[in-house]
N, C-alpha and C positions, 0 to 999 in steps of 0.2 A: 556529314561534310556540308557546309555551308555553300549555297548555289553562288556561283561567280556572276556578278551582274552584267548584263550586256551593255555594250558600249553605244552610247547615243550621241551623235555630233549634231549640234543645233547652230544654224546660221540665223543670228537673231538681228543682224543690222544694229538697231539700238537695244540697249539693256540697261537695267539699273545702274546708275541712278538717273539715268536719262528719263525725262518725264513723257516721252512718246507713249501713247495707249499701248502699242504693241509691246514695247520694252517692258512695261509694267505687267502686261499679260503673260509675256514669256517668262518672266522672273518668278511669277507665281506658279506657272506651269512647271518650270524645271525643278523648282523646290518641292512642288507636290509629287514629282515623280522621282525624286532623288534616292528612295529606298528600292526602287524597282530597276533604275539603270544608273551607270557610270557616266555621268554627262559633262561634256565639254561644250562650251558656248564661244563661238567666234562672233565678234561684234567690233563696232568702232569704239574708240575712246570717247568718252562722255563729250557730246557735240551737238546736241539737238537744237540748242539755240543758235548754232552756226559758229560758235566760238569754242576754242580748245585751251584748256588750262595749260600752263607753261611746264608742268612737271609731264603732261603727255606729248611734249614736243621734242623730246630728247631721242627716244628709241623708236624703231619701226614697230615695235610689239612688246605688250606689257603682259604678264601672267599675274592673275589675281584668284583668290578663293573667296567667293561670296557665299556663304551659308553652305558649305560642302559642294558648291557647284564650280567646276574650273571654269574660269572665264580668260579668254585670249582676247586682247583688245589691240586692234590694229590702227596705226595712227593714219589720220586723213587730213587733208588741208582744210582751213577755215573757209566758209561759204556764207553768202547772204541769200535768203531765200528769194528775193527779188530778182537775183541774177543768175539766169539759167546756166551760163558759162561756168561759173563757180560751182554751181550745184552739180552740174554733170561731172566736173573734174573731181568732186568731193565723193560722188557715187563710184565712179570709176577706179578711184583710189581704194575704196573699200572692197570692191570686187576683185581686183588684181591681188592686193595683199591679203584678202581672205583666203584665195587659192593658194598664196604662198605659205600661209600658216597652216593649211590643210595638209600640205606636203610633208610636213615634220610630224604629223600624228600617225600613230599606229592605225591598222585597219579597224574599220568600225561595223557595227552590227545594224545600225540603224542611222540614216541622214534625214534630219528634219530642218525644212527651210520654209520660210515665209515669202509672200508675195512682195516683199520690200527689200532693197529697191524695186520699183517696178520692173518687170521683165528680168532684170539682173538677179533677183532673189530666186527664181525658179531655175535659171541657167546654173546659179551657183550650186544648187541642190544636185542638179545632174552632174556636174563636174566633180563634186564631193563624192557622188556615187561611183563614178568611173575610177576616180583616184583610190578611194579606200573600201570600196564594196559596201555592202549593207543594202537594206531596202530603204527606198526613198519615200518619204512622206511629204507632201506638199501642201502647206497651209495658206489657202488664198484668203486673205483679209480683204483684198480689193483686186477685181477683175481689171486688167489692162491689156491691151488699149481702150478697152470700152468706157473706162473712167474718163480717160483723156478726151475721147471723141464726145462723151455726154456734155462735157462743159466747154468744148471748143478750144482746149489748151494747144492742141496742134491740129492742123488741117493737111499736113503732108500725107498724101495717101499712100506714097512709097515707104515711108517711114512707118506709118500706121499698119500696113499690110505686112510688112517685115515683123514688126513687133508681135502682131497676131500669130504670125507662122511660128516664131520663136517660142512663145508662151504655150502654144499648142504643143510644139515639140516637147517642152518640159513636162506639160500634162501627160503626154503619151509615155514619157520615160519614167514617170511617178508609178510607185507600186499602190499608193493610196493617196487621194486628194481629200483634204478636210476643208470644206467651205463653211461659213459662219451664219448662213441664212438659207432658208427652204427656197427663196426666190433665186439664190445663187446657184443652187443645183439645176434649175430651169436654164440659167444662162450657160452653164457647163453643157448641158444637153444640147442646147442650141449651137454651140460653137462646133459640135461634132455631128450636127443635124440628125442626133439620136442614133448614129451608127457608131458602134465601137466607142462608147462613151467610157472613159476611164473610170476604174474603181473609185467610187467617191462616198462620202458620209457627210452629214450636216451635224456640226457642234456649235451651239450658241457661244459667243464670249460671255463674260461673267463679270460680276463685281464681288468683292470680297465682303459678304454681308456682316462680318464681324468688323469691319472697319468703317463702313458706312451704313448708317441706319437712322430712323427719324429721332429729332431731339425735341425737346420742350422749345416753344417760340422765345422764350425768356432765358435759355441757356445762356450763361456768361459769355462763352466765346463766340457764339453766335451774335450775341448783341455787339461784342467787341468788334467783330467784322463788319456789322451793319454801320456802326459809329465811324469807322474807319474810312469807308468809302460812301458815306453819305446816302445810306439806304434806310435810315431810320423813318418810322411812321409812313412808310410808303407801302403801295403794292409793288412787289418786286417781281419783274419779269427778267429771268436770266437766260442768258446763253453762255453755256460753260464748255469749253473745248477748244479744238483747232480752229481759229478763225481764218479758214483757207478757202481754196477754189471751189470746193464742190458744194457748197451749201446755199448759193444764190443770195450771199449777205448783201451784194450791192443793191439789189432790188428790195430785199427784205428791210433794209434801212430806210427806204421810202415809204414803206407802209408804217414802219415805227414813227416817222416823222409826223405823220397824221395824228399821233397822240402827244405832240410836242406842247400843246396848252394843258394838258393834264397834270396838275401839280401833286396829285394824289398817287401818281404812277412813276416808277423809276426802271428803265431798261438797263441791266448789267451785263456787260460782255467780259467773261473772264477767260484769259487764255491770250495766245499769241498766233501769229500766222501770216501767211503771205498777203492776206485781205485786210489786215488790221489797219495799216496806214491809210488805205484807201477809205475806209469806214470812218476812222477818226477825221479825215479831211472833210467828208462829206457833212459829219455832224458839226464840225467847226464852222463851215462854210454856210450852214443853213441853220445855226444858232439853235440846235436842239439841246436844251440845257438839262433835259431829263434822261440823258444816256451817259453811263459810267463805263470807263474801261478800267479793268482790274487785272493785275498780273496773274500769270499762271500760279497756282496755289500748290505747295508741297502736299505730296499724298498725305500726309498726317494731318492737313489742315482741310483736306477736301470735304470732310463730313460737315465742317463749320460753314463753308461756302455753299455747298449745295442745300444745307438746311436754311441759309438765309433768304432763299427765294420762295415766293408763293407759287408760281408757275415757272416751268422750264421750257424753253424753246428747244425741239429736237428736228432739225430740218435737214433736207437735202435738196439739191438742185433736180429740175425736171430730168428723167433719164437715168438716175442713179440707181433706180430698182434694179435689182438682180446683180449689181455691180459691188456694192459695199453695204455695211449695216454700221449706222452711227452708234459705236459703243458707248457714246455718253449716255444714252437711253437707261442702261443698266444702273449706273449710279443715281440718277434721278429717281428711278423707281426704288432703289434701295432706301433712299432717303424719305419715301412716302410722299414724294412731290407729285402735282399733276403736272401732265405733260400736254403742251400745245405742239402738235405735230404738223409739220409741212412735209409730207410724205406721200410717195406715189401708192395708190390702191394696190394692194397684192405684195408690197415690199415688207421684208421681215420685221422691220421696226413698226410699221403700221399694223401688221397682223398681231404682233404682241400687244400693242395698245388697245386694239379693239376687242381682242380676247379677254382681257383683264379688265377693261372699262377704265383705265386710270387717266383718260383725258380725251381731248379732242383732236381730230385730224382733218387737214384740208389738203387738196392736190397742189403740189408746186405750179407756180405759174399764175394761179388764179388770184391775183393780188386783192382784188375788190373782196372776196370770199375769205381771204385771210385777214383782212383789216375787220370785217364784219364778225368773224369767229373770234378774233383776239379781243374785239370790244365787248362781245357777249361774256367772255370768261372774266375780263377785268371788272364789268358792271356787275356781274354775279359771283364774285371771287369767293365768297364763303360757301356757296353750293359747290363750286368746282374744287376748291380745296379738299374737300372730303374725298374726292375720287382718288387722290394720290395714294391713299393707304391700300387701295385694291392692287395697286402696281408693286407695293410691298409685299403683299401677300403672294403674289404670282412669282417674285423672285425666291421668296423662301420656299416655295413648291417645286420650282422648275429650273431656276437659274442660279443655283448655289456654287460656289467655287469648287467645293469637293466633289459634288455630282459630274460637273463638267470635266475635271481634271481626271477623274476615273473613266470617264468616256474615252479621253485621249490615251490613257494608258491601255486601255481594252483594244481600242482600235489599232494603236501601233503595235502591240503585242500580236494581234491577229494577222499582220502582213505576212 
């Protein structure tokens, strides 16, 4: 008699086709475990950009089936990332409508939630466990309020202390916590002063090595990408990903400005985010002609944009160590590209770069050293480009998609 698959409820916030990195990861995770579990995902209607297609504005809830995964999408209002009030309204709509959608489900064996939206993701998992039973697995991609504190997004101590209490509560009610960096395990221990630390495990995020890999520099589609965005016959230094709050881009653009007279170099920012307008305004105001802004690339085209660069910037603001891990690193390494890291010593991303020797790392906030390091890489580009292949080897050995998904299956099943 065939075993009946256990039920797994996933709170994903964003899910495919939204381009949020966590949404892409959760899609691959769910599809990788669909033979083991009967999976239901509760997420928002596609809206990562802030806009909602009119076909998702009719009902409160939409049921879809994506590659044998049952997906329940709840309607949320549109928002702009620069407007805090509209953003909060959007997040609260997801939170309460996700609870409403949960009430209509049968009991579950496992509840899997992520730390997005901040704080609310953990609480949603706890409520799901209360309502539908099962073991709770809390996947912390970003620690909050630590992330908020690190970048000064809020200085309201009352709100920050409340947020910390709530997320610690979610941690305590979890049967297992999965963090994505070794340094994040330290943060978890520090939260609880090493006393009664919740059951936890570390599993790296990943890149699908079958979708992103090194291409020849004369690859037709890579060359077409370069032509389209004016990157031909240049040393291309690329930042690919969320142009958001946690990367100190306001200051890094000032470092890049010091290369404005280098006609042989172009800096490409690929993506969107809350800081993009500020960076664009600075570039325009200071006549930095060798900076290009390129829209988000569809997942299918990511291999071509990543391969168009000679060096990739993988950066975090000071204080992000132990709080989150820039997942863009894995795509850069899979493409065999050299990494220029602006990362705290001992942070997960920097540990990986130093372990495999795929690039150069500088401490955040040390802007003269960042300039000198970047100049060294650009001036010796042929030597540094070779290092990128060491990152590709590391991906193939340790951070394959299949290996990571099997770890998740094992850890969930062992609760």
